C-alpha positions, 0 to 999 in steps of 0.5 A, spaced: 500 500 500 502 506 498 500 512 501 499 519 497 499 526 501 498 532 497 499 539 498 500 546 495 493 548 493 490 555 494 487 561 491 491 565 486 491 571 482 491 570 474 499 571 472 501 568 479 504 562 481 503 556 486 507 549 487 504 543 488 507 537 492 506 530 492 509 525 497 508 517 497 510 513 503 509 506 505 511 500 500 514 505 495 521 502 493 519 501 486 515 507 484 515 507 476 512 514 475 508 520 478 504 525 475 498 530 476 491 530 473 486 535 474 479 536 473 475 542 472 468 544 473 464 541 468 470 538 464 473 531 463 479 529 467 486 530 464 493 529 464 497 535 466 504 532 467 508 526 469 515 524 470 518 517 470 523 514 474 529 516 470 527 523 469 523 523 462 517 528 463 511 529 459 506 535 459 499 537 456 499 542 451 495 547 455 501 547 460 507 547 456 512 553 458 508 554 464 508 548 468 514 544 470 514 537 474 520 535 478 521 529 483 526 527 488 527 519 488 530 518 494 524 522 498 519 519 493 516 526 492 514 530 486 512 537 485 508 541 480 511 548 479 505 552 476 507 559 473 503 564 469 496 561 472 490 562 468 483 562 469 482 556 465 487 552 470 482 552 476 481 545 477 482 540 483 489 537 482 490 530 483 497 526 484 498 519 481 503 514 483 504 508 479 508 502 482 505 495 484 498 499 482 495 506 481 495 510 487 491 517 488 492 523 492 485 526 495 486 532 491 487 539 492 483 545 489 487 550 485 483 557 484 485 562 479 482 569 480 482 575 475 
């Protein structure tokens, strides 16, 4: 069992920045990938960014150039640095950990105001 804890959400003005954190603990020696999804009101869940053990990353087109995902393998922690936030970024953000199975965090609300 992998336990996932997220933090960093909040209210921010358009153009501002936030950094989300996700830490995995428990049976986490063989985590293969971690990433972030989001679900905006009335919209489908979408992949935001992922990072695979070894360092490769992938981003949604809508966040390229603005968001950066990074990780600390020793701490089984992943971060999402979000810059130049837009109103359209308002969503609940979920952390995904892939190891023996898929494990999700509880979600953290990001609200961007004009």
